[in-house]
N, C-alpha and C positions, 0 to 999 in steps of 0.2 A: 698111702703115699709115704715115702721115706724122705726126710729132709735132714741134711747134715748141718748142724748148727755152727755158728761162727761167734767166737768171743764169749762163750759161756762154759760153765762147768759141765753141763749136759753136752753130749756129742751128737745126738740124733733124736729126732722126733718122728714117731710113726702115728698115722691117723687114717681114718676112712671118712669119706663124705658119701652119705647115702641119702638119696632123695633131697639133696640140698641141705642136709644137716650133718653136723660133725659127730663122729663116733670113735670110740676106742683110742683116745689120745694117750700115747705112752712115750715118756722120755727115757732115754738111756743116759745114765750118769746124772750128776746134779744132786740136788737136795730131794731125796726120795719122797718123803712125806708131803712136802710142799707141792711137788710136781704131780703126785697122785691127786692131790686136792685140786689143782688147776684142771687136770683131766676130767675129774668128776664135775667141776663147776661148768665146764664148757660143753659137756655131753648134751647132744641134741640141739645145740645152738646153730644158727646160720653162720657160716664162715665170716660174712661181712660184719655181723654183730660182734664176733670175737675180735676181729681186727680193730674195730672202732674202740673197744674197751682196753685192749692190751698193747696196741702199737705205741711205741715210744717209752714204755716202761724201762727204767734203768735199774742196775744192780750195783750198789756202792758207787765206785768211780768209773765203772764200765759204761760205755755208751749204749749198751744193750742189756738184755736179761733173757731168761728162759721164756717168760710170757711174750716179750717182744719178738723173740725168735719164732714162737708159735704163730704170731701175727705175720711175720715174714714168710713162713712156710705156707700159710693159707693164701697170702697174696700170690705166691708163686703158683700154687694149685689153681687159683681162680684164673690167672693169666693163661695157664696151659689148657684150661677147660674151655676157652673161648673158641 
């Protein structure tokens, strides 16, 4: 899935969900090393677990962050998979 982020330095998140598990999370833009780390940490997790951990994370004075945007992307994915 491709998700266009809102309010962050990253502009896009790409990921796959295979057999109910998250794989190949890649951010375009943003803090390269940190976002590679997030992708590695969530590899193989259930989308619901990632949402529970990351949703609501802020960045500085922004009301969102790249981790929060990943949670929003996963929520959108789950809603469309219904």
